N, C-alpha and C positions, 0 to 999 in steps of 0.2 A: 713668590708667587701669592697671589691676594688672598686672604684668610676668606673669603667666602667661597672661593673655588675649592681650597683647602678643606674646608668643612663639607662641602657639597661631595667631594671626592671621598673623604671618609666616611659620610653617610652610606655612600654605595658600595663602599669595603666592608663596612658593617652589614649592609642589607643582604650583600651576595653571599658573608660567611653565615649568616643565621639559613638562607636559604640551603646551602649548600649542606651545612650541619643538618636541617631537618630533613633533607633527601638522603643522608646518610644515614639517619637512623631511620626511615621508614624502610628502607632497603633491609639494613639488619634486622629490622623487626620482620619483615617480610620473608626474610630468609631462614631466620629462627621458626616461624611459623612454617615455612615448606619444610624444614629441617623434621619437625616431629611429626608433620603430616606424612611426611615422606616414608620415615619409619614406622608410623602406624599404618599406612596402606601395605606396607611391606610384609608388618607383622600378620596383618588381618590374612593375605594372601598365604604365606606359610601355614595359617591356622587352619584355611581352608583347606590347602592340601593334605596338612595330617587328617582332616575330617574327621575330628573325634575330641571328646574333651571328657573326663572321668571325675566326678565330684563325690565327697564323701561329706554327707550335710545333714543335718537337721530338717524333720519334714518344711519346717516355716518356709525354708528356700527353695523347697522342691519346685511348686509353681514361679518362681520368681525366674528359674533357669529354665524348665521345661517349656515355660510360655513367654516370657518377655526376651530373655535371650535367645531361644531358638529362633524366635520370630525376627530378632535384630541380625543374626547370623546363621540363617538356613543351611548353609554349608558345614556347619559344623555339628555331627551329631551329638548330644548332650546324653550323658548316662549319669546315673545318681544312685548313690547307694543311701539309703537314708535309716537312723535310727540315733539314740542317742549317745550322749561323748562316750560313755566305758564300752558300748557294744561298736561301736565305730572303731574306737584306738585300739581295741582287743582284735579286731579283723586286720587294721594296717598293721600292727607289730606280727601277727600270723602268718601273713602276705608276704613280710619282709623275711621273718627266718626260713620261708621255703623258695627265697630269691625271686619273689614276685613283685613288681613294682608297675601296679595297676592303676594307681590314683593320682591326679594330678593337684588338685586343690583340697582342702580341709575348709569347710565353713561351718562355724557352730560356737558352741561356748568357750570359755578360756581355762576351763581346767584341766582336759585331755592335752591340747597343744602345749600347754607348760610343763606338765609333770609327768607325759609320757614322750610325745615328740621331741620335744627342746631337750629333754634328759639322754633320749638315745641319739641326738645328734643326727636326725634324718630330715631337718628341714633346710631348705635355701634362704637368703633374704630375701624381704618382700621389694623391698625399695627400687633394685633394678629392673622389677616389672613395670613400675610406675611411669608411665610415659604422658598419657593424655592431659593436656594444659590445666583443667579444671579438677585433676586428681593431685597434681603435685604441688598446685597452688596452696599453700599453707593458711592463706588467710580466710579459706573457704571451712576452716577445719576448728573446732570444740578448741578453747585456748591458742589458737593459731599455730596447730602444729600436727604432725601425724602423731597416733598413740600407739604404743606397742606394748604387750604383755611381759615380755623377756626384759631381763636387765639389759642387756646390748643394746635392745629398742633395734631390733632387726628382722626379728623370725617371725613374731605374732603380730600382725596387723590388727587394731580395735578401729571396727567401725560403727560400733553401738555403744551410746553411753546412757542407760536407761537409770532413772532415779527411784528410789525406794526409800519409804520412810520406817525404816526399822523392820520390814512385812510384819506390820500391825495391822490386822484386820478389825473391823469392831461391828458391833450389833447397832444399827442406825438406830432402833426405837428405844435403845437404853443410853447411848453415849450421844451427846452434843458433842461435834467436834470443835465447835468454837470454844468449849469449854477447858479444851485439851490442849495446851500453849508449848507444853515441853514434855519430853519423854519422861522426867522427874515425876511428872502427874500421875503416872501409871501407880505409883508407888502410894498414892495418897489412901488412907485405909479406907475410902470408899468402897474402892476396887479390890478389897482383900476377899481371896476367895472366888474372883469374878475372872480370872486370868488362866486361860489354857494355853500351851505351848506342845508343840510337836517335840518328838523326842532330842533334845539337843545334843544327843551325843551320835545322830545321824546325820549324814550328810545330805544337803538340798538346801532352799532358800534360807532356812533357818544359820547355815554358815555366813552367808553375807551379812545378816542381822549381826551376827556375834561379832566378826570382825568389825563392823560399823561400832558397834557398843564400845569394844576394848580399845579401837583406835581413838575414838574420838576424845579430844582434847577437853570436853565437859560432862563426858558421861564415864568412859575407862571402866577400870575394874570393879571398883567399888560400885556402880550402877549396876553392872551383871550380878555381882555379889548379891547386892539388896533386893534386885527383882527375882532372885531364886530362893531368898532365906526370909524376905519379909511380906509377901503377897500371897503365901499359901498357893504359890501356882501350881497348876494341875498340869500334869506330862501324860500325853498320849503317843501311839504310832499312828492311828488311821486318821488320815486327813480327812475322811469320808465323816466320820465321827467329829471331830472339831468344827467343820461346816454346818454337820448337823446341830449339834450344841449351841454355836454359836448363833444360828438361825433361830433357835427356837428359844434363845435369851436365859439358857443356862449360865451361859458364861458372857461377860461383854467386851472382851480382847482377846484374841489368839493370835500368836505369834508363829510364822515360819510357813502357815499355811498355802498349799497348791490350789490353782484351779479356781480363783477366787472371782476373779471376771466372768466367767461362766457359771458359777452360783448366781452373781450380780444379773445376769442377764436373765435368768430365769425368775427374777423376781424377789428372790429372798433378801431380807433386811440387813445387807452387810455392804461395808465399805469401807475403804483406806485412806490414810492420811495425804494429801495433796504434797507434791514438793515445795517445800518451803513455808508449810504450815506451822511445824514447830520450829521453836527458838534455834535448836541446835541444826537446823537443817536437813538433809538427806544424804545418803550413801548414792554413787555414780559408780557404774560398772557394765561389763558386756555379761549379760545373760545368754545371750543367743548368737552375737556377732561379732567374730573375730576370721581372720583370713589365714591360712597357713600355706607354705608351698614346699610341696617335698621334693627333697633331691631326688634324682634319676626318674622325674617327671617322664609319662610315655609322650605327651604330648605339650611340649615346652612353650609353643607359641599360641596352641587355643587357650592355655593356661593365662598365657600372658594376658590375651583379649578379654578373657572372662575377669580375670582381676581389676583392669581398667575399667572395664565395662560397671561391674558390681560397685565400684568405689566412686564410680562419676556421678553427676546430679539425677542422671537418668537412669542408671543403676539403683543408687539409695532413695529415688522417688518410688520406683517400681517397686522395691522392697516395702516401702511404706504404704503402697496402697494395698498390697495383698497383705500385710501386716493388719491394717485396717478391718479387712474383712474376719479377721478372728479377735477383735477387741482392740486393735491399736497398742499393744502391750510394750512396744520396743521405741526408743528413739537414737535417731541417726547421729553421729559426732559431726554429720555436715551441717553446718549451719546457716548455708546459702539455698535450702530449699524447704517447701511450705512443710510445716509439722502441723497442720491441721486437722489430719489423719491419725494423728498419733493420741490416744486417751490422755485426758488431763494429769492423770494419774502416773503416768509414765512419762510425761513430759518435761524437759528440764526449764524451768521458768528465770529469767534474766533476773538477776540481784538477789536470788536465794543463795543459800550457803550450800555448799556440795562437797563432801570428802570423795576422791576418789579412791574405791578400792584397789590396792594393790594384790594382785593375786599371788604374790609370794608373801602376804601374810597367811595365808594358808597353812605355813607353817607352824603357825601360832595357835591353831587349835587346840593342841594336846593342852596347851597353859591356858587356854581360856575354857575348854571344859574341866580343867581340873578346880579352876575358879566358882562354876556352874556345881559341880558335885558336893564342893565342901559348902556352897550356898545354901543346895538343899537339902545336905546334911543338917546344918545350923537352924534350918525352916521344919524339921522332922519329916524329910520327905527325901531322906537319903537311897540313892540308887544302889 
């Protein structure tokens, strides 16, 4: 056979091979898409047949589910029980002891799921619930993975990753933040007697700050000790008193204050350090955004629909929209949605240093508080 004819035949065969391969790939992709879509449609139909969904959540998520989710899935009646973590966890465990299985999903912070539900072994893995392509696509999430709070990476899904810079609030008339480049700058003699802290032996935002300081390789136990021994730090239990004293200029810095954003919106001269503004960086953790799925959930299909919707682009965007109405205090771990409605004090910024707070570190709070106690004693402020 002449060479030109052999060349033409080889070219035609190669072209046919490419066309067949492309067609098969398209069919495979279509079948894959059809597979998840069919499963999703089946799940939604089963959830609508169940007709109900019971959620135990913090108040921040109530409008997300009662309005956005309910509008999307009107045939699934949403019942929410709101409260703080300790209240909700106590209710769940009381119901369990009474052999009452009323709740499907828990959406709240990261302490109760780990220290109560996980230890009691009443959670089911979250991963088998996840079905929507934009939820299972790891590239859409911070650090290219799904985050979990439990050691097994199965039970407590984390969808929030909010940065905080040591839970430090300052009087904006007394402090020029551009002059504070490191946490160590708080130990400057200039600020001696000008720092106030909520009771470091009580739980709250102060605990996250303590874990961040303790575990940070550039801060550590020595920073914690000196912060409490060298600065003549004042300790008090009243958050309102702290905000009043900071606003009045009696103190320049406050550690562990609550409701700072509300005070700022009232026009008080308060502010906090932006993520990435201090050279050691900021912590990242979920203050209010984890998802847990209970075993013996009464509405398994509705729970699956709700979990997928909340973690989808649509659900996370809806959450940030409602979050914006109360100050935009939290940031989603999804990287493929707009963060314009997240406060700049709560938004992760690219290129900044972040230390992810492992909830298991809460077990080290006793050791941290022992350092604080000794620091206060050596500074003449023993507890």
